[in-house]
N, C-alpha and C positions, 0 to 999 in steps of 0.2 A: 186410232189413226196410225197407219203404218207409213214409215218413211222408206222410200226406195232410193237406193244409191246405184249409180251406174256401175256395171261390172267392167273393170279395165280389161282391154283386149291386148294380147301380145301380138306384135307384128308377125305376119305369115312367115317371113324369112327366119325369124328367131325360132318359131315352132319347127320349121323344116330342118334347121341346124340341130335341134335337139333330137328329132326323129332320125336324122341321118347319122348322128353319133351313135345312137342306139342300134340302128340298122347295120352299121359297119361292124358291130360286134358279132353279128350273125355270119359274116363273111370270114371271120377269123377261124381257120381250120383247127388251131390249137386251143381254142376256147372250149373247155370241157363243160361249161355251164351255158352252152348255146341255147339249150331248151328254155332256160329261164329268161333269156333275152327275147326269144320268140314269144313267150308267154306275156312279157311286158308289152311287146308290140301289139299283141292281140288286145290287151287292155287299152292301149292307146287308140285303137280304132273305135272304142266306145266313148272316148272322152268328149268329142264333138265332131261335127261334120267336117270341120277344117282339118282335123288330124287324120281322118280316115284314109284319103287317097295316098298320102305319103307313107303311112304305116303299112298299108296293104301292098304298096310297091315293094317294101323290104320283106314283107312276109312271103310274097310270091316270087321274089327274086331268085331264090334257090329252093331246091327240094332235095331230100335225102332218101335214097333207096337202100333199104337194108337187104342183105342177102339171106 
C-alpha cells in the first residue's frame, strides 16, 4: 500500500518573483557570468508549465550579436 501526500504548491506570484530576480541578472551588462544565468533560465523552463512563460520572457527579452 502506497501513501500519497499532496505536493505543496508555491503561489504564482512567488515563482514570478524568483524568476524575475534571476532574469534581472541577464540585463546586467557588467555580469560576466550572464551565460550561466541564461542556462539556469533554460532549466527553469523545464521545471513545470507554470514556470515556462516567465522564464521564456526573460530568455527572449534580449539577444546578443557577436561581431
